[in-house]
PyMOL Python script that loads the backbone (N, CA, C, O; Angstrom):
from pymol import cmd

cmd.read_pdbstr("""\
ATOM      1  N   MET A   1     -22.498  32.810   3.703  1.00  0.00           N
ATOM      2  CA  MET A   1     -21.545  32.046   2.916  1.00  0.00           C
ATOM      3  C   MET A   1     -21.991  30.578   2.874  1.00  0.00           C
ATOM      4  O   MET A   1     -22.506  30.058   3.864  1.00  0.00           O
ATOM      5  N   LYS A   2     -21.795  29.917   1.741  1.00  0.00           N
ATOM      6  CA  LYS A   2     -22.184  28.522   1.574  1.00  0.00           C
ATOM      7  C   LYS A   2     -21.141  27.593   2.179  1.00  0.00           C
ATOM      8  O   LYS A   2     -19.980  27.967   2.348  1.00  0.00           O
ATOM      9  N   LYS A   3     -21.571  26.375   2.503  1.00  0.00           N
ATOM     10  CA  LYS A   3     -20.670  25.319   2.983  1.00  0.00           C
ATOM     11  C   LYS A   3     -20.545  24.262   1.899  1.00  0.00           C
ATOM     12  O   LYS A   3     -21.517  23.949   1.211  1.00  0.00           O
ATOM     13  N   PHE A   4     -19.354  23.717   1.751  1.00  0.00           N
ATOM     14  CA  PHE A   4     -19.088  22.693   0.741  1.00  0.00           C
ATOM     15  C   PHE A   4     -18.330  21.533   1.376  1.00  0.00           C
ATOM     16  O   PHE A   4     -17.499  21.735   2.261  1.00  0.00           O
ATOM     17  N   ASN A   5     -18.618  20.330   0.923  1.00  0.00           N
ATOM     18  CA  ASN A   5     -17.867  19.144   1.312  1.00  0.00           C
ATOM     19  C   ASN A   5     -16.756  18.944   0.300  1.00  0.00           C
ATOM     20  O   ASN A   5     -16.994  18.964  -0.907  1.00  0.00           O
ATOM     21  N   VAL A   6     -15.552  18.752   0.790  1.00  0.00           N
ATOM     22  CA  VAL A   6     -14.394  18.547  -0.068  1.00  0.00           C
ATOM     23  C   VAL A   6     -13.714  17.262   0.380  1.00  0.00           C
ATOM     24  O   VAL A   6     -13.448  17.071   1.566  1.00  0.00           O
ATOM     25  N   ILE A   7     -13.435  16.381  -0.577  1.00  0.00           N
ATOM     26  CA  ILE A   7     -12.786  15.106  -0.271  1.00  0.00           C
ATOM     27  C   ILE A   7     -11.277  15.259  -0.411  1.00  0.00           C
ATOM     28  O   ILE A   7     -10.781  15.774  -1.412  1.00  0.00           O
ATOM     29  N   ILE A   8     -10.557  14.802   0.611  1.00  0.00           N
ATOM     30  CA  ILE A   8      -9.094  14.757   0.565  1.00  0.00           C
ATOM     31  C   ILE A   8      -8.699  13.289   0.446  1.00  0.00           C
ATOM     32  O   ILE A   8      -9.100  12.468   1.272  1.00  0.00           O
ATOM     33  N   THR A   9      -7.915  12.955  -0.579  1.00  0.00           N
ATOM     34  CA  THR A   9      -7.450  11.592  -0.778  1.00  0.00           C
ATOM     35  C   THR A   9      -5.938  11.563  -0.617  1.00  0.00           C
ATOM     36  O   THR A   9      -5.218  12.362  -1.214  1.00  0.00           O
ATOM     37  N   GLU A  10      -5.474  10.633   0.195  1.00  0.00           N
ATOM     38  CA  GLU A  10      -4.037  10.512   0.427  1.00  0.00           C
ATOM     39  C   GLU A  10      -3.591   9.134  -0.051  1.00  0.00           C
ATOM     40  O   GLU A  10      -4.224   8.127   0.265  1.00  0.00           O
ATOM     41  N   THR A  11      -2.516   9.095  -0.804  1.00  0.00           N
ATOM     42  CA  THR A  11      -1.987   7.838  -1.310  1.00  0.00           C
ATOM     43  C   THR A  11      -0.570   7.640  -0.774  1.00  0.00           C
ATOM     44  O   THR A  11       0.285   8.517  -0.899  1.00  0.00           O
ATOM     45  N   LEU A  12      -0.341   6.486  -0.182  1.00  0.00           N
ATOM     46  CA  LEU A  12       0.985   6.161   0.334  1.00  0.00           C
ATOM     47  C   LEU A  12       1.570   5.013  -0.478  1.00  0.00           C
ATOM     48  O   LEU A  12       0.844   4.129  -0.932  1.00  0.00           O
ATOM     49  N   ARG A  13       2.881   5.034  -0.654  1.00  0.00           N
ATOM     50  CA  ARG A  13       3.562   3.992  -1.420  1.00  0.00           C
ATOM     51  C   ARG A  13       4.797   3.538  -0.664  1.00  0.00           C
ATOM     52  O   ARG A  13       5.397   4.301   0.094  1.00  0.00           O
ATOM     53  N   LYS A  14       5.163   2.295  -0.880  1.00  0.00           N
ATOM     54  CA  LYS A  14       6.392   1.747  -0.310  1.00  0.00           C
ATOM     55  C   LYS A  14       6.893   0.673  -1.265  1.00  0.00           C
ATOM     56  O   LYS A  14       6.114  -0.170  -1.711  1.00  0.00           O
ATOM     57  N   VAL A  15       8.160   0.693  -1.576  1.00  0.00           N
ATOM     58  CA  VAL A  15       8.747  -0.325  -2.442  1.00  0.00           C
ATOM     59  C   VAL A  15       9.427  -1.361  -1.540  1.00  0.00           C
ATOM     60  O   VAL A  15      10.233  -1.016  -0.676  1.00  0.00           O
ATOM     61  N   VAL A  16       9.091  -2.616  -1.753  1.00  0.00           N
ATOM     62  CA  VAL A  16       9.723  -3.710  -1.017  1.00  0.00           C
ATOM     63  C   VAL A  16      10.311  -4.692  -2.017  1.00  0.00           C
ATOM     64  O   VAL A  16       9.798  -4.836  -3.126  1.00  0.00           O
ATOM     65  N   THR A  17      11.366  -5.352  -1.636  1.00  0.00           N
ATOM     66  CA  THR A  17      12.025  -6.329  -2.495  1.00  0.00           C
ATOM     67  C   THR A  17      11.815  -7.725  -1.910  1.00  0.00           C
ATOM     68  O   THR A  17      12.106  -7.968  -0.739  1.00  0.00           O
ATOM     69  N   VAL A  18      11.312  -8.630  -2.734  1.00  0.00           N
ATOM     70  CA  VAL A  18      11.116 -10.013  -2.309  1.00  0.00           C
ATOM     71  C   VAL A  18      11.659 -10.938  -3.386  1.00  0.00           C
ATOM     72  O   VAL A  18      11.772 -10.560  -4.552  1.00  0.00           O
ATOM     73  N   GLU A  19      11.987 -12.136  -2.983  1.00  0.00           N
ATOM     74  CA  GLU A  19      12.421 -13.152  -3.938  1.00  0.00           C
ATOM     75  C   GLU A  19      11.217 -14.025  -4.282  1.00  0.00           C
ATOM     76  O   GLU A  19      10.496 -14.474  -3.391  1.00  0.00           O
ATOM     77  N   ALA A  20      11.002 -14.264  -5.581  1.00  0.00           N
ATOM     78  CA  ALA A  20       9.884 -15.089  -6.028  1.00  0.00           C
ATOM     79  C   ALA A  20      10.209 -15.636  -7.414  1.00  0.00           C
ATOM     80  O   ALA A  20      11.121 -15.155  -8.086  1.00  0.00           O
ATOM     81  N   GLU A  21       9.459 -16.637  -7.825  1.00  0.00           N
ATOM     82  CA  GLU A  21       9.639 -17.237  -9.143  1.00  0.00           C
ATOM     83  C   GLU A  21       9.113 -16.337 -10.257  1.00  0.00           C
ATOM     84  O   GLU A  21       9.710 -16.255 -11.330  1.00  0.00           O
ATOM     85  N   THR A  22       7.981 -15.655  -9.995  1.00  0.00           N
ATOM     86  CA  THR A  22       7.369 -14.792 -11.007  1.00  0.00           C
ATOM     87  C   THR A  22       6.934 -13.481 -10.360  1.00  0.00           C
ATOM     88  O   THR A  22       6.877 -13.372  -9.135  1.00  0.00           O
ATOM     89  N   ALA A  23       6.628 -12.486 -11.196  1.00  0.00           N
ATOM     90  CA  ALA A  23       6.121 -11.203 -10.696  1.00  0.00           C
ATOM     91  C   ALA A  23       4.788 -11.405  -9.973  1.00  0.00           C
ATOM     92  O   ALA A  23       4.524 -10.751  -8.964  1.00  0.00           O
ATOM     93  N   GLU A  24       3.955 -12.301 -10.483  1.00  0.00           N
ATOM     94  CA  GLU A  24       2.668 -12.575  -9.838  1.00  0.00           C
ATOM     95  C   GLU A  24       2.875 -13.179  -8.453  1.00  0.00           C
ATOM     96  O   GLU A  24       2.168 -12.826  -7.509  1.00  0.00           O
ATOM     97  N   ASP A  25       3.843 -14.088  -8.329  1.00  0.00           N
ATOM     98  CA  ASP A  25       4.156 -14.666  -7.020  1.00  0.00           C
ATOM     99  C   ASP A  25       4.640 -13.587  -6.062  1.00  0.00           C
ATOM    100  O   ASP A  25       4.263 -13.575  -4.890  1.00  0.00           O
ATOM    101  N   ALA A  26       5.477 -12.681  -6.561  1.00  0.00           N
ATOM    102  CA  ALA A  26       5.986 -11.594  -5.725  1.00  0.00           C
ATOM    103  C   ALA A  26       4.829 -10.729  -5.227  1.00  0.00           C
ATOM    104  O   ALA A  26       4.798 -10.353  -4.055  1.00  0.00           O
ATOM    105  N   GLU A  27       3.883 -10.411  -6.104  1.00  0.00           N
ATOM    106  CA  GLU A  27       2.723  -9.611  -5.696  1.00  0.00           C
ATOM    107  C   GLU A  27       1.902 -10.335  -4.638  1.00  0.00           C
ATOM    108  O   GLU A  27       1.431  -9.709  -3.689  1.00  0.00           O
ATOM    109  N   GLU A  28       1.724 -11.637  -4.786  1.00  0.00           N
ATOM    110  CA  GLU A  28       0.960 -12.413  -3.806  1.00  0.00           C
ATOM    111  C   GLU A  28       1.669 -12.439  -2.451  1.00  0.00           C
ATOM    112  O   GLU A  28       1.024 -12.329  -1.408  1.00  0.00           O
ATOM    113  N   ILE A  29       2.990 -12.585  -2.470  1.00  0.00           N
ATOM    114  CA  ILE A  29       3.766 -12.602  -1.239  1.00  0.00           C
ATOM    115  C   ILE A  29       3.629 -11.271  -0.502  1.00  0.00           C
ATOM    116  O   ILE A  29       3.376 -11.239   0.702  1.00  0.00           O
ATOM    117  N   VAL A  30       3.798 -10.184  -1.236  1.00  0.00           N
ATOM    118  CA  VAL A  30       3.723  -8.857  -0.622  1.00  0.00           C
ATOM    119  C   VAL A  30       2.302  -8.545  -0.176  1.00  0.00           C
ATOM    120  O   VAL A  30       2.105  -7.965   0.892  1.00  0.00           O
ATOM    121  N   ASP A  31       1.311  -8.921  -0.974  1.00  0.00           N
ATOM    122  CA  ASP A  31      -0.081  -8.688  -0.595  1.00  0.00           C
ATOM    123  C   ASP A  31      -0.413  -9.411   0.704  1.00  0.00           C
ATOM    124  O   ASP A  31      -1.033  -8.835   1.599  1.00  0.00           O
ATOM    125  N   ALA A  32      -0.005 -10.665   0.807  1.00  0.00           N
ATOM    126  CA  ALA A  32      -0.267 -11.438   2.025  1.00  0.00           C
ATOM    127  C   ALA A  32       0.450 -10.815   3.226  1.00  0.00           C
ATOM    128  O   ALA A  32      -0.124 -10.714   4.310  1.00  0.00           O
ATOM    129  N   ALA A  33       1.695 -10.400   3.032  1.00  0.00           N
ATOM    130  CA  ALA A  33       2.451  -9.781   4.114  1.00  0.00           C
ATOM    131  C   ALA A  33       1.811  -8.462   4.538  1.00  0.00           C
ATOM    132  O   ALA A  33       1.748  -8.158   5.729  1.00  0.00           O
ATOM    133  N   TRP A  34       1.335  -7.677   3.570  1.00  0.00           N
ATOM    134  CA  TRP A  34       0.679  -6.404   3.890  1.00  0.00           C
ATOM    135  C   TRP A  34      -0.606  -6.638   4.685  1.00  0.00           C
ATOM    136  O   TRP A  34      -0.875  -5.943   5.665  1.00  0.00           O
ATOM    137  N   HIS A  35      -1.395  -7.623   4.254  1.00  0.00           N
ATOM    138  CA  HIS A  35      -2.624  -7.944   4.987  1.00  0.00           C
ATOM    139  C   HIS A  35      -2.320  -8.485   6.371  1.00  0.00           C
ATOM    140  O   HIS A  35      -3.161  -8.400   7.265  1.00  0.00           O
ATOM    141  N   ASN A  36      -1.144  -9.035   6.561  1.00  0.00           N
ATOM    142  CA  ASN A  36      -0.716  -9.573   7.851  1.00  0.00           C
ATOM    143  C   ASN A  36       0.013  -8.505   8.679  1.00  0.00           C
ATOM    144  O   ASN A  36       0.617  -8.816   9.705  1.00  0.00           O
ATOM    145  N   SER A  37      -0.049  -7.250   8.226  1.00  0.00           N
ATOM    146  CA  SER A  37       0.569  -6.083   8.899  1.00  0.00           C
ATOM    147  C   SER A  37       2.087  -6.165   8.997  1.00  0.00           C
ATOM    148  O   SER A  37       2.686  -5.559   9.885  1.00  0.00           O
ATOM    149  N   GLU A  38       2.712  -6.913   8.087  1.00  0.00           N
ATOM    150  CA  GLU A  38       4.170  -6.959   8.077  1.00  0.00           C
ATOM    151  C   GLU A  38       4.745  -5.695   7.442  1.00  0.00           C
ATOM    152  O   GLU A  38       5.891  -5.333   7.704  1.00  0.00           O
ATOM    153  N   TYR A  39       3.959  -5.032   6.617  1.00  0.00           N
ATOM    154  CA  TYR A  39       4.349  -3.760   6.021  1.00  0.00           C
ATOM    155  C   TYR A  39       3.345  -2.705   6.466  1.00  0.00           C
ATOM    156  O   TYR A  39       2.139  -2.875   6.287  1.00  0.00           O
ATOM    157  N   ILE A  40       3.838  -1.625   7.043  1.00  0.00           N
ATOM    158  CA  ILE A  40       3.003  -0.521   7.465  1.00  0.00           C
ATOM    159  C   ILE A  40       3.374   0.695   6.617  1.00  0.00           C
ATOM    160  O   ILE A  40       4.529   1.119   6.606  1.00  0.00           O
ATOM    161  N   LEU A  41       2.405   1.246   5.919  1.00  0.00           N
ATOM    162  CA  LEU A  41       2.656   2.423   5.094  1.00  0.00           C
ATOM    163  C   LEU A  41       2.438   3.664   5.956  1.00  0.00           C
ATOM    164  O   LEU A  41       1.376   3.853   6.550  1.00  0.00           O
ATOM    165  N   GLU A  42       3.479   4.507   6.008  1.00  0.00           N
ATOM    166  CA  GLU A  42       3.408   5.727   6.805  1.00  0.00           C
ATOM    167  C   GLU A  42       3.914   6.895   5.982  1.00  0.00           C
ATOM    168  O   GLU A  42       4.753   6.732   5.097  1.00  0.00           O
ATOM    169  N   ALA A  43       3.400   8.061   6.281  1.00  0.00           N
ATOM    170  CA  ALA A  43       3.914   9.277   5.663  1.00  0.00           C
ATOM    171  C   ALA A  43       5.263   9.582   6.313  1.00  0.00           C
ATOM    172  O   ALA A  43       5.365   9.703   7.533  1.00  0.00           O
ATOM    173  N   GLU A  44       6.279   9.702   5.488  1.00  0.00           N
ATOM    174  CA  GLU A  44       7.625   9.915   6.031  1.00  0.00           C
ATOM    175  C   GLU A  44       8.058  11.335   5.890  1.00  0.00           C
ATOM    176  O   GLU A  44       9.166  11.685   6.296  1.00  0.00           O
TER     177      GLU A  44
END
""", "prot")
cmd.dss("prot")
cmd.show_as("cartoon", "prot")
cmd.util.cbc("prot")
cmd.orient("prot")
């Protein structure tokens, strides 16, 4: 029997609410917080 490599991709999502002047500012705030480990994405 042959062997095959199969890739498994898992995508996690989390919705957070922040106050900001613009949508771009909100994305920057959340991105910085995520990189600072303030948001941890887990399979629930």
